[in-house]
N, C-alpha and C positions, 0 to 999 in steps of 0.2 A: 611492563613497567621498566624502563632503564635505570642503571646504577645513578646516573646523573639525575632523575628525576627524584629517585629515593633521598638522594642526598641533600638536595634544597629543600624538598616537602615533606620528607620522612613517609611513612607509611609501608604496606606491606601489599603484595599481589599473588595470587593464587591463582593458577590454573586448572581446573579440574580436569582438562584433558591429559594432564601429567600423570600416568598411574601412580606414582609415588605419593603425589599430594591429594588424590582421589581416595588412596588407600587411608591416609592420615583423617580427611574429613569423615570416611565411613566408620573408622575404627574408635575415633575420640574427637567428635565435632565440638564438644564442650571445651576442651583443653586447647585444640586449634583456633577458636575464636577468641577465648580469654587471653591466651598469650601472645597474639598477634599484634604489630603495631597499628596504630591508628593513622589516617583512613586505611581500610583492608578491602581491597578490592579482590571478588571471586567471579572469576569467569567461569561460565557453563555449572553455575551454581545448581541447576536442577538435577545433576547427576548425583549430589549427595543426598537427595531427598528430604523427606521430612525434618530428621533430626537435625541437620545442619541449620534449616531455617528456625527451628524452634531453639535451637543455641544462640542464633543472632538477635531473636525475639528477645530471649532471656536478657542477653547483654545490654540491649538498646532500653530494656525497662529498667535496669540497674543504673545506667547512666544514661539520660536524656539528651546529651550533646547531639546536634546535629551533624550528619557528614560523616559519621564514623563507617559506614559500610556502602560501598557500591557493588552491586549483583548484578550481573550481566549473564545472558544465556541466548541460546539459539531458539529458544521455544519461551511461549508464555507461562514460565514455570510457577508461578502463583494460582494459576488456573489449572495446573495439572492434579488429576485426582487424588493421586498419592501425596502431595504436598498441601494437606488438609489446612494447615494452620497459616490464616492469613496475617498477613504484615499491615493490613490496613490500620490506618491512623498512626503507623510510625514511618511509612515510606511514600515516596512520589514515584510514579511511574513514568517512562519515557519510552517510546516506540522509536529505535534507531532503524532507520530505513536507507536502502542504497542511496547514493548520491542523488539530489535533484539536478535539474539543468542548469539553476540559478546557481548552485554551487560551482558546476561544472564550466560554467561560462564566465564566473565572477559576476552573474546580471543581480537585479534586485530579486526579492522573495516578497514582494508587498502585493501580488497581482490580485489576491481576494479582498485585503483592506481595500483597494482603489476601487474593486469592483462596486463595493457597499457606499464608498465615501464619494468618488468622484470619477464614475465608470468614463465620462466622455474623454478624461484624459489618457484613457490607454489607446485612444487611437493615434495615429501617427500618419503625418503627411506623405513621408517618404516610404517607400514599400520595405518590407521585412527584407533582410538580407539573407532569410533562410528559404532555402529552394525546397521541391517536393523532394528530391534525392538526399538532400541533408535530414529532412523529417525521417525518411525511411532509413537511412543509416542509424540514427541514434534509436528509433524504435527497435530496429534489428539487434542494435549493439547492446541494449540493455543498460543499466545505471549500477551494477556492481564494481565497485573500484576495481576487484582483480580482471576484469575482463574488458575494461573499458578501450584498452589499447590492442588488443588481442585482433589477430584476424580470424575469418568465421572458423576454419577448422579448429583451431586452438580454443577458441570461444565455445564452440560445442563440445569440444571434449572436455572441458571445465565444467559447463553445465550438466553433462552426463555423469561425471563424477560426483558433483554436488548433490544432484538428486538422489545418487545410491547411497551418499553418505547419510544424507537427510533421513532416507527411508530406513535405513538398515540400522542407524543409530539413535538420531533425535526422537523418532516416532516412535521406536519400539522401546524407548527408555519408560513410556508414560502410557503405553498402550500395547495390546495383545493383538498383533496383526497377523492374520493367517494368508492374505492375498496380496501381500507388498508388490508384487508383479502387476497389480492391476492399478496400483497409484499413478504411475505415468500415464496409463490408457486415461484414467479419469482426469488428470490434469490436461491432457489434450482435448478432451470434450468439453471441458470448462475453456480451455481457450479458444477453441472453436465458437462455441455459443457465447462468447464475451459479450455482454449487453443485454444477455436474455436472464430470465429468472432460472434457477436450479430446480427443475422438476425432479424430484427422488426417483420417481417411477422409470422415468424416462431414462436416466443415467443408470438404475439398476438393470434395465433391459440391456444398454449398451454396453455394461461392463459384465453383464451375467454374476452379477453379486444380487445380495438381497437388500431390500430398502433400507433396514436397520443398518446394515454393514456400510452402506453407501452414505447414510446419513452420519455415522460415526465416523467415517473416512474424511467427510468434509469437514466435521469437527477438528480432526487431528491435522487437516493441510492449515487450518486457520491457526491452530496451536504452535505450529512450527514457522508460521510468518509465509507460507509459501502463497497462500490467499487470504484475499479479505473479501468482505460482504459490504454491500450497499443496500440498506433498507427501503422499503416503499415508504414514500411521503403521501400524505393526506391531511388537508385541512377542511374536510367536508365539502370538497370540491366536487366529489363523485361520491356517490353512494356504493359503488363498486370497486373503489381504488384497489389495485394490485396489492397483493400482501408477502409474496414470496421475496426474499431478497435475492439480488444480484452478487454472483461472485465472480471475482478477477483473481487473475493471477497478480501476484505483487511485483512483477519485473516484466516489462514488454519484451527484453532480450529472453527471458527464460520462456515466454509464450510462445514467441518465435521458433525457440529450438525444439520445444514439445510438438508444434505444428510443422517443423522441416522447411521453413520457409526464411529466406534471405531477401537482402535488397533488391537483387535481379529477379528474384520470384515477384516481388509486389509490385516492381514497375511494370510487369504485363498486365494490360487491360483486363479487367473482370476477375482479378484474384479475389477469391471469397474470404481470405483470411485478413485483408486489408482492414477493411472497417473496424472489425473486431480488437485488432490490434493497435491501432490508433486510439481507440476509445479505451484501451487497457493501459495504454501510455499516457493519456490525459490523467486517467483517475489515479495513477501512480504519482503524477506531479502534485496533484490536489492534495493526496493525503499527507505529502511532504510539506507542502506549502501549510497547511491547516497546524502543522505542528511547530511553525515558525511566526505564526500570526498570532499578535498581541489581542486580538479580538476574536474568542472562542467560536466556532460554528461546526454543524452537522452536515453531513454528506448523504444525501437521500437520493432516490430517481422518483419519476413519476409516470404511471401508466393507469388509463381507465379503461371502461368498456367501450369507449367510444372510437378507441384507438389513438386517442392522443398520448403521447409519450415524450418526455423531457429526460435527457440522459442525466443529468446532474441538478439536483435541488439543493441550494446551499443555506441552511436556515440558521440566522444568529439567535442568541437566546434571548434578543429583544422582540424576536416574531418577524424580523425584516427577511426578505427572501431573494435570492439571485439565481437564476437560472442559466445552464451551460448546455448548448448542444454541440455535439463533435460531427463532425463530416469531413470524410477521408476524401475530399474532393478539393482541387485548386480552385474552382469557378464556382462559389455557392451563390445561391439565389436568394430573394426575399422569401419565396416558400419554404426554405428551410427553417425560417424561423416562425412559422404559421403557430405552433403549440407555445412557443414563447408568447406571443401576442395574446393568446387565449388566457395564458397564466398571469399576464400582466392586467387584462381587462378582469380576470376574475378576483385578484388580490387588492387591485386598487392601491391606496398607500402603501400596503406593506411590501408593495413590490419594488426593489431597489434599482435592478437592471436585469437585462438579458444578453446573452453574447453566443453567438455561433462561432466556434472555432474551426479554423480550415486550413488547409495546406497551402494555400495561395500566398500571396505577397501584399494584397491591399486590405487598408482598413476602411470599413464602411459604416455610416449610420444608416439606419432604417427608421429612425424617428421614433419618438414614445420610449426612450431609454433601453433600445434595441439596436445591437450592432453586428457586423460581421469584423472578426479579428482573426489575424494569423495566428497558428498555435504558438508561435514564438513569442505572443504576448505574456504567457506564463512565467516567462523569464526576462521581460522586458525586450525582447529581440536581441540581446546581447548573442554574440556569435564569437565562442572563446576557440 
């Protein structure tokens, strides 16, 4: 927080990355909280543990004024086991993701709203200005603010340092890690299998870890925002719908790094990493759009015993459904929407729309509320 901000708004800022401030928070958290100006912004709050959170809870119980505290951290600190006292009922929670494409291009962020309200308006008569190479560049570049303008070598060095920091500091702050060197390998396996369910036994064999260790490490990766999971969706359409969640890395650039692929590699025909990276990128954009939409929705996937699969099923709280397929091709066909048509016919009036996102330039209606759209439709096709 700059001095100019403090002069205008008042308040205090503490970063627990600072060893002096961390020492004060650990030694006497109650005095630190009681004596600080309001609002008090504390960064990396999880580093001070339960006593600091309890002091904040106590202060907020004494004074019920809103906006007294802003707590931030690089881990889901209120779900960390040692932070046992919840601030439920006293706090609002916001996940702050890396930049969305709408933010980067100054484009609209209402794709998901339109998908339910007026999906036909997502089509455009002119081709998208985004080319396949453009898409590969942003997929491999990722969306962390620090790396957007970096060349590949500098970007990969940053990702390497970032992973080392998260593993050595953030994860170890709330978990006992015996095989930290296995985490990059686990991330690489998850990136390779993006769009597939996480089979614990298979991951355990590949990493030479126990099933319990893999299960714990997956939870830790979610806890520090390196991964996020998509649960299975079912509405009694299948008696044997898949139950396992699908994990994704939360940044496609990080996924490209752990797979050691770049734009040039993905340009080559038949690269096996392309489909998973594009799906990872699309998922990342959807979770960012979800945080800005006025109408809440949940993100699922669907798969059944008959081989029918839909990459993302968006469900609003009123029960309406939109389906999204992601294809790493510039030439999609009506066949790519086959499972969306099945979903439409099965749901009836609950079905709002279906979209196949692709790497081409044309928007095409397939009739019956289903269309083929360039991936850039997620941010209104703006090209910043």
